[in-house]
PyMOL Python script that loads the backbone (N, CA, C, O; Angstrom):
from pymol import cmd

cmd.read_pdbstr("""\
ATOM      1  N   MET A   1       5.256 -14.596 -68.982  1.00  0.00           N
ATOM      2  CA  MET A   1       4.142 -13.591 -69.350  1.00  0.00           C
ATOM      3  C   MET A   1       2.867 -14.746 -68.489  1.00  0.00           C
ATOM      4  O   MET A   1       3.138 -15.914 -68.768  1.00  0.00           O
ATOM      5  N   LYS A   2       1.852 -14.646 -67.733  1.00  0.00           N
ATOM      6  CA  LYS A   2       0.699 -15.533 -67.425  1.00  0.00           C
ATOM      7  C   LYS A   2      -0.303 -14.794 -67.980  1.00  0.00           C
ATOM      8  O   LYS A   2      -0.723 -13.658 -68.201  1.00  0.00           O
ATOM      9  N   THR A   3      -0.525 -16.167 -68.126  1.00  0.00           N
ATOM     10  CA  THR A   3      -2.185 -16.097 -69.694  1.00  0.00           C
ATOM     11  C   THR A   3      -3.713 -15.869 -68.924  1.00  0.00           C
ATOM     12  O   THR A   3      -4.198 -16.743 -68.205  1.00  0.00           O
ATOM     13  N   ASP A   4      -4.127 -15.061 -69.090  1.00  0.00           N
ATOM     14  CA  ASP A   4      -5.505 -15.012 -68.742  1.00  0.00           C
ATOM     15  C   ASP A   4      -5.563 -13.480 -67.454  1.00  0.00           C
ATOM     16  O   ASP A   4      -6.456 -13.467 -66.607  1.00  0.00           O
ATOM     17  N   THR A   5      -4.637 -12.473 -67.511  1.00  0.00           N
ATOM     18  CA  THR A   5      -4.557 -11.949 -66.641  1.00  0.00           C
ATOM     19  C   THR A   5      -5.453 -10.974 -66.997  1.00  0.00           C
ATOM     20  O   THR A   5      -5.888 -10.264 -66.090  1.00  0.00           O
ATOM     21  N   HIS A   6      -5.939 -10.725 -68.478  1.00  0.00           N
ATOM     22  CA  HIS A   6      -6.703  -9.075 -68.904  1.00  0.00           C
ATOM     23  C   HIS A   6      -7.984  -9.681 -68.990  1.00  0.00           C
ATOM     24  O   HIS A   6      -8.108 -10.743 -69.601  1.00  0.00           O
ATOM     25  N   PRO A   7      -8.911  -9.146 -68.469  1.00  0.00           N
ATOM     26  CA  PRO A   7     -10.173  -8.906 -68.764  1.00  0.00           C
ATOM     27  C   PRO A   7     -10.723  -8.884 -70.305  1.00  0.00           C
ATOM     28  O   PRO A   7     -10.211  -7.967 -70.948  1.00  0.00           O
ATOM     29  N   ASP A   8     -11.575  -9.621 -70.985  1.00  0.00           N
ATOM     30  CA  ASP A   8     -12.291  -9.971 -72.312  1.00  0.00           C
ATOM     31  C   ASP A   8     -12.290  -8.262 -72.301  1.00  0.00           C
ATOM     32  O   ASP A   8     -12.264  -7.562 -71.288  1.00  0.00           O
ATOM     33  N   TYR A   9     -12.331  -7.746 -73.851  1.00  0.00           N
ATOM     34  CA  TYR A   9     -11.881  -6.782 -74.424  1.00  0.00           C
ATOM     35  C   TYR A   9     -13.012  -6.999 -75.444  1.00  0.00           C
ATOM     36  O   TYR A   9     -12.962  -8.005 -76.151  1.00  0.00           O
ATOM     37  N   HIS A  10     -14.315  -5.885 -75.607  1.00  0.00           N
ATOM     38  CA  HIS A  10     -15.266  -6.372 -76.888  1.00  0.00           C
ATOM     39  C   HIS A  10     -15.919  -5.344 -77.321  1.00  0.00           C
ATOM     40  O   HIS A  10     -15.617  -4.335 -76.683  1.00  0.00           O
ATOM     41  N   MET A  11     -16.855  -5.128 -78.312  1.00  0.00           N
ATOM     42  CA  MET A  11     -17.689  -4.271 -78.556  1.00  0.00           C
ATOM     43  C   MET A  11     -19.561  -4.378 -77.898  1.00  0.00           C
ATOM     44  O   MET A  11     -20.467  -5.203 -77.784  1.00  0.00           O
ATOM     45  N   ILE A  12     -19.265  -2.930 -77.622  1.00  0.00           N
ATOM     46  CA  ILE A  12     -20.698  -2.963 -76.589  1.00  0.00           C
ATOM     47  C   ILE A  12     -21.523  -1.468 -77.495  1.00  0.00           C
ATOM     48  O   ILE A  12     -20.969  -0.732 -78.312  1.00  0.00           O
ATOM     49  N   THR A  13     -22.607  -1.408 -77.125  1.00  0.00           N
ATOM     50  CA  THR A  13     -23.154  -0.584 -77.441  1.00  0.00           C
ATOM     51  C   THR A  13     -23.518   0.687 -76.549  1.00  0.00           C
ATOM     52  O   THR A  13     -24.529   0.463 -75.883  1.00  0.00           O
ATOM     53  N   VAL A  14     -23.150   1.562 -76.409  1.00  0.00           N
ATOM     54  CA  VAL A  14     -23.994   2.456 -75.198  1.00  0.00           C
ATOM     55  C   VAL A  14     -25.093   3.134 -75.923  1.00  0.00           C
ATOM     56  O   VAL A  14     -25.036   3.179 -77.152  1.00  0.00           O
ATOM     57  N   GLN A  15     -26.101   3.675 -75.278  1.00  0.00           N
ATOM     58  CA  GLN A  15     -27.253   4.194 -75.952  1.00  0.00           C
ATOM     59  C   GLN A  15     -27.388   5.557 -75.042  1.00  0.00           C
ATOM     60  O   GLN A  15     -28.031   5.081 -74.107  1.00  0.00           O
ATOM     61  N   MET A  16     -27.224   6.774 -74.746  1.00  0.00           N
ATOM     62  CA  MET A  16     -27.589   7.608 -74.401  1.00  0.00           C
ATOM     63  C   MET A  16     -28.837   8.363 -74.171  1.00  0.00           C
ATOM     64  O   MET A  16     -29.554   8.490 -75.163  1.00  0.00           O
ATOM     65  N   THR A  17     -29.136   8.750 -73.356  1.00  0.00           N
ATOM     66  CA  THR A  17     -30.926   9.678 -72.607  1.00  0.00           C
ATOM     67  C   THR A  17     -31.489   9.765 -73.697  1.00  0.00           C
ATOM     68  O   THR A  17     -32.593   9.229 -73.785  1.00  0.00           O
ATOM     69  N   ASP A  18     -30.880  10.524 -74.986  1.00  0.00           N
ATOM     70  CA  ASP A  18     -31.513  11.026 -75.922  1.00  0.00           C
ATOM     71  C   ASP A  18     -32.131  10.128 -76.694  1.00  0.00           C
ATOM     72  O   ASP A  18     -32.752  10.732 -77.569  1.00  0.00           O
ATOM     73  N   GLY A  19     -32.246   9.052 -76.777  1.00  0.00           N
ATOM     74  CA  GLY A  19     -32.478   7.764 -77.265  1.00  0.00           C
ATOM     75  C   GLY A  19     -30.865   7.601 -78.743  1.00  0.00           C
ATOM     76  O   GLY A  19     -30.676   6.480 -79.217  1.00  0.00           O
ATOM     77  N   THR A  20     -30.112   8.588 -79.142  1.00  0.00           N
ATOM     78  CA  THR A  20     -28.615   7.903 -79.648  1.00  0.00           C
ATOM     79  C   THR A  20     -27.796   7.139 -79.343  1.00  0.00           C
ATOM     80  O   THR A  20     -27.379   7.435 -78.223  1.00  0.00           O
ATOM     81  N   SER A  21     -27.260   6.183 -79.786  1.00  0.00           N
ATOM     82  CA  SER A  21     -26.207   4.870 -79.524  1.00  0.00           C
ATOM     83  C   SER A  21     -24.688   5.258 -80.378  1.00  0.00           C
ATOM     84  O   SER A  21     -24.528   5.705 -81.514  1.00  0.00           O
ATOM     85  N   PHE A  22     -24.113   5.043 -79.767  1.00  0.00           N
ATOM     86  CA  PHE A  22     -22.808   4.006 -80.441  1.00  0.00           C
ATOM     87  C   PHE A  22     -22.042   3.433 -79.868  1.00  0.00           C
ATOM     88  O   PHE A  22     -21.878   3.536 -78.652  1.00  0.00           O
ATOM     89  N   GLN A  23     -21.152   2.416 -80.919  1.00  0.00           N
ATOM     90  CA  GLN A  23     -20.568   1.323 -80.008  1.00  0.00           C
ATOM     91  C   GLN A  23     -19.123   1.960 -79.919  1.00  0.00           C
ATOM     92  O   GLN A  23     -18.632   2.916 -80.520  1.00  0.00           O
ATOM     93  N   THR A  24     -18.518   0.951 -78.793  1.00  0.00           N
ATOM     94  CA  THR A  24     -17.216   1.341 -78.361  1.00  0.00           C
ATOM     95  C   THR A  24     -16.732  -0.108 -77.726  1.00  0.00           C
ATOM     96  O   THR A  24     -17.464  -1.078 -77.529  1.00  0.00           O
ATOM     97  N   ARG A  25     -14.903   0.017 -77.379  1.00  0.00           N
ATOM     98  CA  ARG A  25     -14.981  -1.413 -76.473  1.00  0.00           C
ATOM     99  C   ARG A  25     -15.422  -1.108 -75.588  1.00  0.00           C
ATOM    100  O   ARG A  25     -16.055  -0.071 -75.392  1.00  0.00           O
ATOM    101  N   SER A  26     -15.071  -2.342 -74.521  1.00  0.00           N
ATOM    102  CA  SER A  26     -15.538  -2.103 -73.349  1.00  0.00           C
ATOM    103  C   SER A  26     -14.820  -3.239 -72.827  1.00  0.00           C
ATOM    104  O   SER A  26     -14.198  -3.818 -73.717  1.00  0.00           O
ATOM    105  N   THR A  27     -14.668  -3.874 -71.408  1.00  0.00           N
ATOM    106  CA  THR A  27     -14.822  -4.701 -70.797  1.00  0.00           C
ATOM    107  C   THR A  27     -16.435  -4.935 -70.131  1.00  0.00           C
ATOM    108  O   THR A  27     -16.622  -6.013 -69.567  1.00  0.00           O
ATOM    109  N   TRP A  28     -17.226  -4.254 -70.173  1.00  0.00           N
ATOM    110  CA  TRP A  28     -18.674  -4.117 -69.412  1.00  0.00           C
ATOM    111  C   TRP A  28     -18.691  -5.214 -69.949  1.00  0.00           C
ATOM    112  O   TRP A  28     -17.787  -5.650 -70.661  1.00  0.00           O
ATOM    113  N   GLY A  29     -19.941  -5.907 -69.610  1.00  0.00           N
ATOM    114  CA  GLY A  29     -20.699  -7.038 -70.085  1.00  0.00           C
ATOM    115  C   GLY A  29     -20.429  -7.896 -71.006  1.00  0.00           C
ATOM    116  O   GLY A  29     -19.332  -8.318 -70.641  1.00  0.00           O
ATOM    117  N   LYS A  30     -20.688  -8.418 -71.925  1.00  0.00           N
ATOM    118  CA  LYS A  30     -20.651  -9.057 -73.293  1.00  0.00           C
ATOM    119  C   LYS A  30     -20.716  -8.582 -74.139  1.00  0.00           C
ATOM    120  O   LYS A  30     -21.202  -7.451 -74.151  1.00  0.00           O
ATOM    121  N   GLU A  31     -20.115  -9.384 -75.679  1.00  0.00           N
ATOM    122  CA  GLU A  31     -19.896  -8.808 -76.505  1.00  0.00           C
ATOM    123  C   GLU A  31     -21.381  -8.651 -77.165  1.00  0.00           C
ATOM    124  O   GLU A  31     -22.095  -9.526 -77.654  1.00  0.00           O
ATOM    125  N   GLY A  32     -21.619  -7.215 -77.016  1.00  0.00           N
ATOM    126  CA  GLY A  32     -22.899  -7.213 -78.136  1.00  0.00           C
ATOM    127  C   GLY A  32     -23.871  -6.374 -76.539  1.00  0.00           C
ATOM    128  O   GLY A  32     -24.527  -5.444 -77.009  1.00  0.00           O
ATOM    129  N   ASP A  33     -23.980  -6.414 -75.790  1.00  0.00           N
ATOM    130  CA  ASP A  33     -24.684  -5.523 -74.956  1.00  0.00           C
ATOM    131  C   ASP A  33     -24.881  -4.800 -74.782  1.00  0.00           C
ATOM    132  O   ASP A  33     -23.801  -4.249 -74.997  1.00  0.00           O
ATOM    133  N   THR A  34     -25.386  -4.209 -74.542  1.00  0.00           N
ATOM    134  CA  THR A  34     -26.619  -2.360 -74.171  1.00  0.00           C
ATOM    135  C   THR A  34     -26.193  -1.593 -73.672  1.00  0.00           C
ATOM    136  O   THR A  34     -27.200  -1.003 -73.282  1.00  0.00           O
ATOM    137  N   LEU A  35     -24.778  -0.643 -73.059  1.00  0.00           N
ATOM    138  CA  LEU A  35     -24.881   0.312 -71.714  1.00  0.00           C
ATOM    139  C   LEU A  35     -26.090   1.087 -72.099  1.00  0.00           C
ATOM    140  O   LEU A  35     -26.155   1.632 -73.201  1.00  0.00           O
ATOM    141  N   ALA A  36     -27.025   1.150 -71.246  1.00  0.00           N
ATOM    142  CA  ALA A  36     -28.371   1.957 -71.638  1.00  0.00           C
ATOM    143  C   ALA A  36     -27.535   3.635 -69.811  1.00  0.00           C
ATOM    144  O   ALA A  36     -27.453   3.290 -68.632  1.00  0.00           O
ATOM    145  N   LEU A  37     -27.315   4.470 -70.100  1.00  0.00           N
ATOM    146  CA  LEU A  37     -26.453   5.310 -69.385  1.00  0.00           C
ATOM    147  C   LEU A  37     -27.943   6.338 -68.794  1.00  0.00           C
ATOM    148  O   LEU A  37     -28.997   6.572 -69.385  1.00  0.00           O
ATOM    149  N   ASP A  38     -27.519   6.727 -67.560  1.00  0.00           N
ATOM    150  CA  ASP A  38     -28.947   7.403 -66.609  1.00  0.00           C
ATOM    151  C   ASP A  38     -28.316   8.952 -66.728  1.00  0.00           C
ATOM    152  O   ASP A  38     -28.821  10.060 -66.551  1.00  0.00           O
ATOM    153  N   ILE A  39     -27.581   8.707 -66.937  1.00  0.00           N
ATOM    154  CA  ILE A  39     -26.724  10.323 -66.722  1.00  0.00           C
ATOM    155  C   ILE A  39     -25.520  10.236 -67.788  1.00  0.00           C
ATOM    156  O   ILE A  39     -24.683   9.334 -67.784  1.00  0.00           O
ATOM    157  N   ASP A  40     -25.564  11.553 -68.916  1.00  0.00           N
ATOM    158  CA  ASP A  40     -24.744  11.429 -69.995  1.00  0.00           C
ATOM    159  C   ASP A  40     -24.256  12.589 -70.236  1.00  0.00           C
ATOM    160  O   ASP A  40     -24.975  13.436 -69.705  1.00  0.00           O
ATOM    161  N   PRO A  41     -23.141  13.172 -70.929  1.00  0.00           N
ATOM    162  CA  PRO A  41     -22.500  14.615 -71.189  1.00  0.00           C
ATOM    163  C   PRO A  41     -24.254  15.665 -71.828  1.00  0.00           C
ATOM    164  O   PRO A  41     -24.420  16.848 -71.532  1.00  0.00           O
ATOM    165  N   THR A  42     -25.529  14.646 -72.880  1.00  0.00           N
ATOM    166  CA  THR A  42     -26.372  15.629 -73.141  1.00  0.00           C
ATOM    167  C   THR A  42     -27.207  16.229 -72.560  1.00  0.00           C
ATOM    168  O   THR A  42     -27.993  17.069 -73.000  1.00  0.00           O
ATOM    169  N   SER A  43     -27.032  15.660 -71.095  1.00  0.00           N
ATOM    170  CA  SER A  43     -28.722  15.857 -70.309  1.00  0.00           C
ATOM    171  C   SER A  43     -27.518  16.392 -68.746  1.00  0.00           C
ATOM    172  O   SER A  43     -28.018  17.339 -68.139  1.00  0.00           O
ATOM    173  N   HIS A  44     -26.902  16.175 -68.473  1.00  0.00           N
ATOM    174  CA  HIS A  44     -26.142  16.650 -66.971  1.00  0.00           C
ATOM    175  C   HIS A  44     -25.377  17.692 -66.401  1.00  0.00           C
ATOM    176  O   HIS A  44     -24.147  17.646 -66.381  1.00  0.00           O
ATOM    177  N   PRO A  45     -26.413  19.165 -65.670  1.00  0.00           N
ATOM    178  CA  PRO A  45     -25.671  20.579 -65.677  1.00  0.00           C
ATOM    179  C   PRO A  45     -23.980  20.619 -66.001  1.00  0.00           C
ATOM    180  O   PRO A  45     -23.372  21.593 -66.445  1.00  0.00           O
ATOM    181  N   ALA A  46     -23.530  19.584 -65.729  1.00  0.00           N
ATOM    182  CA  ALA A  46     -22.039  19.970 -65.551  1.00  0.00           C
ATOM    183  C   ALA A  46     -21.724  19.988 -66.608  1.00  0.00           C
ATOM    184  O   ALA A  46     -20.793  20.742 -66.892  1.00  0.00           O
ATOM    185  N   TRP A  47     -22.242  19.308 -67.497  1.00  0.00           N
ATOM    186  CA  TRP A  47     -21.443  19.744 -69.306  1.00  0.00           C
ATOM    187  C   TRP A  47     -22.008  20.531 -70.004  1.00  0.00           C
ATOM    188  O   TRP A  47     -21.450  21.202 -70.872  1.00  0.00           O
ATOM    189  N   THR A  48     -24.209  20.592 -69.494  1.00  0.00           N
ATOM    190  CA  THR A  48     -24.514  21.527 -70.137  1.00  0.00           C
ATOM    191  C   THR A  48     -24.578  22.732 -69.762  1.00  0.00           C
ATOM    192  O   THR A  48     -25.338  23.549 -70.283  1.00  0.00           O
ATOM    193  N   GLY A  49     -23.526  23.072 -68.500  1.00  0.00           N
ATOM    194  CA  GLY A  49     -23.679  24.188 -68.455  1.00  0.00           C
ATOM    195  C   GLY A  49     -25.149  25.426 -67.801  1.00  0.00           C
ATOM    196  O   GLY A  49     -25.555  26.529 -68.168  1.00  0.00           O
ATOM    197  N   GLY A  50     -25.533  24.443 -66.687  1.00  0.00           N
ATOM    198  CA  GLY A  50     -26.574  24.368 -65.916  1.00  0.00           C
ATOM    199  C   GLY A  50     -26.448  24.949 -65.138  1.00  0.00           C
ATOM    200  O   GLY A  50     -25.252  25.033 -64.860  1.00  0.00           O
ATOM    201  N   HIS A  51     -27.708  26.069 -63.849  1.00  0.00           N
ATOM    202  CA  HIS A  51     -26.731  26.277 -62.989  1.00  0.00           C
ATOM    203  C   HIS A  51     -27.730  26.157 -62.042  1.00  0.00           C
ATOM    204  O   HIS A  51     -28.832  26.225 -62.588  1.00  0.00           O
ATOM    205  N   GLY A  52     -27.796  26.006 -60.844  1.00  0.00           N
ATOM    206  CA  GLY A  52     -28.252  25.400 -60.039  1.00  0.00           C
ATOM    207  C   GLY A  52     -28.414  26.328 -58.653  1.00  0.00           C
ATOM    208  O   GLY A  52     -27.536  27.058 -58.192  1.00  0.00           O
ATOM    209  N   LYS A  53     -29.615  26.140 -58.161  1.00  0.00           N
ATOM    210  CA  LYS A  53     -29.886  27.420 -57.130  1.00  0.00           C
ATOM    211  C   LYS A  53     -29.747  26.974 -55.849  1.00  0.00           C
ATOM    212  O   LYS A  53     -30.067  25.917 -55.305  1.00  0.00           O
ATOM    213  N   MET A  54     -29.076  28.224 -55.364  1.00  0.00           N
ATOM    214  CA  MET A  54     -28.510  27.820 -53.799  1.00  0.00           C
ATOM    215  C   MET A  54     -29.443  29.202 -53.224  1.00  0.00           C
ATOM    216  O   MET A  54     -29.788  30.214 -53.835  1.00  0.00           O
ATOM    217  N   LEU A  55     -29.621  28.896 -52.184  1.00  0.00           N
ATOM    218  CA  LEU A  55     -30.473  29.498 -51.316  1.00  0.00           C
ATOM    219  C   LEU A  55     -30.171  30.066 -50.443  1.00  0.00           C
ATOM    220  O   LEU A  55     -30.866  29.713 -49.490  1.00  0.00           O
ATOM    221  N   ASP A  56     -29.137  31.177 -50.046  1.00  0.00           N
ATOM    222  CA  ASP A  56     -28.684  31.615 -48.843  1.00  0.00           C
ATOM    223  C   ASP A  56     -29.603  33.311 -47.657  1.00  0.00           C
ATOM    224  O   ASP A  56     -30.005  34.455 -47.871  1.00  0.00           O
ATOM    225  N   THR A  57     -29.500  32.524 -46.706  1.00  0.00           N
ATOM    226  CA  THR A  57     -30.628  33.898 -46.002  1.00  0.00           C
ATOM    227  C   THR A  57     -29.454  33.865 -44.793  1.00  0.00           C
ATOM    228  O   THR A  57     -29.006  33.170 -43.881  1.00  0.00           O
ATOM    229  N   GLY A  58     -29.335  34.866 -45.336  1.00  0.00           N
ATOM    230  CA  GLY A  58     -27.515  35.548 -44.274  1.00  0.00           C
ATOM    231  C   GLY A  58     -26.704  34.971 -43.753  1.00  0.00           C
ATOM    232  O   GLY A  58     -25.871  35.284 -42.903  1.00  0.00           O
ATOM    233  N   GLY A  59     -26.910  34.163 -44.218  1.00  0.00           N
ATOM    234  CA  GLY A  59     -24.867  33.101 -44.317  1.00  0.00           C
ATOM    235  C   GLY A  59     -25.164  33.012 -43.367  1.00  0.00           C
ATOM    236  O   GLY A  59     -26.007  33.716 -42.812  1.00  0.00           O
ATOM    237  N   GLN A  60     -24.191  31.577 -42.618  1.00  0.00           N
ATOM    238  CA  GLN A  60     -23.251  30.723 -41.562  1.00  0.00           C
ATOM    239  C   GLN A  60     -23.589  31.357 -40.404  1.00  0.00           C
ATOM    240  O   GLN A  60     -24.211  31.010 -39.401  1.00  0.00           O
ATOM    241  N   VAL A  61     -23.127  32.211 -40.702  1.00  0.00           N
ATOM    242  CA  VAL A  61     -22.716  32.774 -38.865  1.00  0.00           C
ATOM    243  C   VAL A  61     -24.239  33.109 -38.726  1.00  0.00           C
ATOM    244  O   VAL A  61     -24.741  32.457 -37.811  1.00  0.00           O
ATOM    245  N   ALA A  62     -25.019  33.840 -39.293  1.00  0.00           N
ATOM    246  CA  ALA A  62     -26.584  34.567 -39.068  1.00  0.00           C
ATOM    247  C   ALA A  62     -26.707  33.046 -38.486  1.00  0.00           C
ATOM    248  O   ALA A  62     -26.630  32.765 -37.290  1.00  0.00           O
ATOM    249  N   ARG A  63     -26.891  32.218 -39.435  1.00  0.00           N
ATOM    250  CA  ARG A  63     -27.968  30.945 -39.003  1.00  0.00           C
ATOM    251  C   ARG A  63     -28.119  30.125 -37.614  1.00  0.00           C
ATOM    252  O   ARG A  63     -29.056  29.593 -37.018  1.00  0.00           O
ATOM    253  N   PHE A  64     -26.133  30.359 -37.305  1.00  0.00           N
ATOM    254  CA  PHE A  64     -26.259  29.806 -36.149  1.00  0.00           C
ATOM    255  C   PHE A  64     -26.348  30.575 -35.602  1.00  0.00           C
ATOM    256  O   PHE A  64     -26.824  29.950 -34.654  1.00  0.00           O
ATOM    257  N   ASN A  65     -26.316  31.878 -35.142  1.00  0.00           N
ATOM    258  CA  ASN A  65     -26.757  32.894 -34.228  1.00  0.00           C
ATOM    259  C   ASN A  65     -27.808  32.502 -34.228  1.00  0.00           C
ATOM    260  O   ASN A  65     -28.168  32.368 -33.058  1.00  0.00           O
ATOM    261  N   LYS A  66     -28.797  32.133 -35.124  1.00  0.00           N
ATOM    262  CA  LYS A  66     -30.093  32.036 -34.825  1.00  0.00           C
ATOM    263  C   LYS A  66     -30.656  31.075 -34.408  1.00  0.00           C
ATOM    264  O   LYS A  66     -31.843  31.018 -34.086  1.00  0.00           O
ATOM    265  N   ARG A  67     -29.961  30.324 -34.376  1.00  0.00           N
ATOM    266  CA  ARG A  67     -30.100  29.080 -33.741  1.00  0.00           C
ATOM    267  C   ARG A  67     -29.846  28.404 -32.041  1.00  0.00           C
ATOM    268  O   ARG A  67     -30.438  27.715 -31.211  1.00  0.00           O
ATOM    269  N   PHE A  68     -28.520  29.159 -32.230  1.00  0.00           N
ATOM    270  CA  PHE A  68     -27.800  29.181 -30.754  1.00  0.00           C
ATOM    271  C   PHE A  68     -27.388  30.369 -29.906  1.00  0.00           C
ATOM    272  O   PHE A  68     -26.676  30.321 -28.903  1.00  0.00           O
ATOM    273  N   GLY A  69     -28.043  31.645 -30.558  1.00  0.00           N
ATOM    274  CA  GLY A  69     -27.653  33.158 -30.475  1.00  0.00           C
ATOM    275  C   GLY A  69     -28.262  33.320 -28.410  1.00  0.00           C
ATOM    276  O   GLY A  69     -27.975  34.220 -27.620  1.00  0.00           O
ATOM    277  N   GLY A  70     -29.072  32.139 -28.188  1.00  0.00           N
ATOM    278  CA  GLY A  70     -29.238  32.208 -26.287  1.00  0.00           C
ATOM    279  C   GLY A  70     -28.429  31.719 -25.665  1.00  0.00           C
ATOM    280  O   GLY A  70     -28.147  32.118 -24.535  1.00  0.00           O
ATOM    281  N   LEU A  71     -27.689  30.457 -26.404  1.00  0.00           N
ATOM    282  CA  LEU A  71     -27.013  29.895 -25.383  1.00  0.00           C
ATOM    283  C   LEU A  71     -25.374  31.076 -24.746  1.00  0.00           C
ATOM    284  O   LEU A  71     -24.627  31.777 -25.429  1.00  0.00           O
ATOM    285  N   THR A  72     -25.377  30.824 -23.261  1.00  0.00           N
ATOM    286  CA  THR A  72     -23.871  31.569 -23.567  1.00  0.00           C
ATOM    287  C   THR A  72     -22.704  30.440 -22.755  1.00  0.00           C
ATOM    288  O   THR A  72     -22.952  29.403 -22.139  1.00  0.00           O
ATOM    289  N   LEU A  73     -21.724  30.936 -22.963  1.00  0.00           N
ATOM    290  CA  LEU A  73     -20.269  30.220 -22.397  1.00  0.00           C
ATOM    291  C   LEU A  73     -19.370  30.500 -21.240  1.00  0.00           C
ATOM    292  O   LEU A  73     -18.184  30.320 -21.519  1.00  0.00           O
ATOM    293  N   GLY A  74     -19.587  30.863 -20.108  1.00  0.00           N
ATOM    294  CA  GLY A  74     -18.488  30.609 -19.756  1.00  0.00           C
ATOM    295  C   GLY A  74     -19.605  31.302 -18.605  1.00  0.00           C
ATOM    296  O   GLY A  74     -20.744  31.679 -18.883  1.00  0.00           O
ATOM    297  N   LYS A  75     -18.952  31.357 -17.253  1.00  0.00           N
ATOM    298  CA  LYS A  75     -19.710  32.141 -16.545  1.00  0.00           C
ATOM    299  C   LYS A  75     -20.228  33.873 -16.315  1.00  0.00           C
ATOM    300  O   LYS A  75     -19.702  34.817 -16.904  1.00  0.00           O
ATOM    301  N   LYS A  76     -20.905  33.940 -15.725  1.00  0.00           N
ATOM    302  CA  LYS A  76     -21.398  35.227 -15.547  1.00  0.00           C
ATOM    303  C   LYS A  76     -21.539  35.737 -14.146  1.00  0.00           C
ATOM    304  O   LYS A  76     -21.972  36.871 -13.941  1.00  0.00           O
TER     305      LYS A  76
END
""", "prot")
cmd.dss("prot")
cmd.show_as("cartoon", "prot")
cmd.util.cbc("prot")
cmd.orient("prot")
């Protein structure tokens, strides 16, 4: 088997957006580094069940007709 083919696997600290932290093993960074997360399961709507707002004013066909309704295709 070849030597030195696997990355270094060591302990790091992961800091969540709410300030809590935990230790885990990773190949990221160096031994003892802290990985500060921007998005995590405690804050992201995909995990917290948040609802995004979608505004639909008439649907896609209505918007198309509003933009291009005056155009005609073909001969008159």
